[in-house]
C-alpha positions, 0 to 999 in steps of 0.5 A, spaced: 198 244 707 197 250 703 205 251 703 206 243 701 209 242 708 205 237 710 202 231 705 196 230 710 191 234 714 193 232 721 187 234 724 182 231 719 179 226 724 179 231 730 172 234 732 172 240 737 167 239 742 163 246 744 161 246 751 155 251 752 156 256 757 150 258 762 148 265 762 147 268 768 142 273 769 137 277 774 130 276 775 125 282 775 124 281 782 132 281 783 132 287 779 127 291 783 131 288 790 137 292 787 133 298 785 130 299 791 135 298 796 138 303 800 145 302 801 147 308 806 153 308 802 155 312 796 160 307 793 155 302 793 150 306 791 154 309 785 156 302 783 149 299 783 146 305 779 152 304 773 150 296 774 143 298 773 144 303 767 148 297 763 141 292 765 137 297 761 142 299 755 145 292 754 152 295 754 158 292 756 163 295 761 168 298 756 162 301 752 159 304 758 166 307 760 167 310 753 160 313 753 160 321 752 154 326 752 155 326 744 153 319 744 146 321 745 142 323 739 135 323 737 133 317 734 128 315 728 122 316 733 124 323 735 126 320 742 133 320 745 137 314 743 144 312 745 148 311 738 155 308 739 160 302 737 162 296 741 169 296 742 169 288 742 166 287 735 166 295 732 159 293 730 154 299 731 149 299 737 143 304 737 139 303 743 133 307 745 133 311 752 128 308 757 126 312 763 130 309 768 136 310 764 135 317 763 134 318 770 140 315 771 144 320 766 140 326 769 143 324 776 150 324 774 150 329 769 153 334 774 158 329 777 165 332 777 168 326 773 162 326 768 164 334 767 171 334 767 172 328 762 165 329 758 163 322 761 156 320 761 157 315 767 162 316 773 164 309 772 170 305 776 175 300 774 172 293 772 175 290 778 172 295 783 166 294 780 166 287 780 168 287 787 163 292 790 157 288 786 159 282 790 158 286 796 151 288 793 149 281 792 150 279 799 146 285 802 141 284 797 141 276 799 142 275 791 145 268 791 148 269 784 156 271 783 154 278 781 159 281 775 158 287 771 157 283 765 151 279 768 147 286 766 148 285 759 145 278 760 139 281 764 138 286 758 137 281 753 133 276 757 129 279 763 128 286 760 127 285 753 126 278 750 121 276 756 117 283 755 116 281 748 121 285 744 123 281 738 129 277 738 131 281 731 131 288 735 135 285 741 140 283 737 141 290 733 141 293 740 146 288 743 150 290 737 151 282 735 153 281 728 150 274 728 143 273 730 145 266 732 149 269 738 142 273 741 139 266 740 143 263 746 139 268 750 132 266 748 134 258 750 134 260 757 127 263 757 122 258 760 118 264 762 117 266 755 115 259 753 110 259 758 107 266 756 107 264 749 104 257 750 099 260 755 096 265 749 096 258 744 092 254 750 087 260 750 086 260 742 085 252 743 080 254 749 076 259 744 076 254 738 073 249 743 067 253 745 066 255 738 066 248 736 061 246 741 056 252 740 056 250 732 
């Protein structure tokens, strides 16, 4: 149409239908199950640790793979943060390092792959990670199709939003360019809705008591 090759827009009456994808994430109980499980297997333990690293940073597979020790610096609060850019969108991600994240970084600081390649975590290929995560789910009796990307969803929901971290902060840590992308995670948090409404109910109970006294 811009080049005058068409007189009318052939798609003028077409309306695209967007099917919203249900985002799978782990509950706090499921995270604890994976965290506490003794696999007795170095391969599965390594994959578990890298998966948990993503659960507590919100970083996608490729972004964890690209991390080097130089990506860690002191943040505005004087504590250690991860400063990186998402490969997918090239947007900045600034993530404060939680105690469990630091524990995992320390655990693998002297791993041969981390030393030789200057990597923060000795990550495997995405295919191997996902294959081994299926084994981990089976061992931990988690009835969800566990993939590496579920870790990012878990960070957005169970780790941050459920624990009261404002959606603006979550969006910034995830490196989302538009907060609407982050809002998709907020829709699934029935527990957060329940907790918020419990606070509201309590306020109404207090008001009711004060009215009776008056």
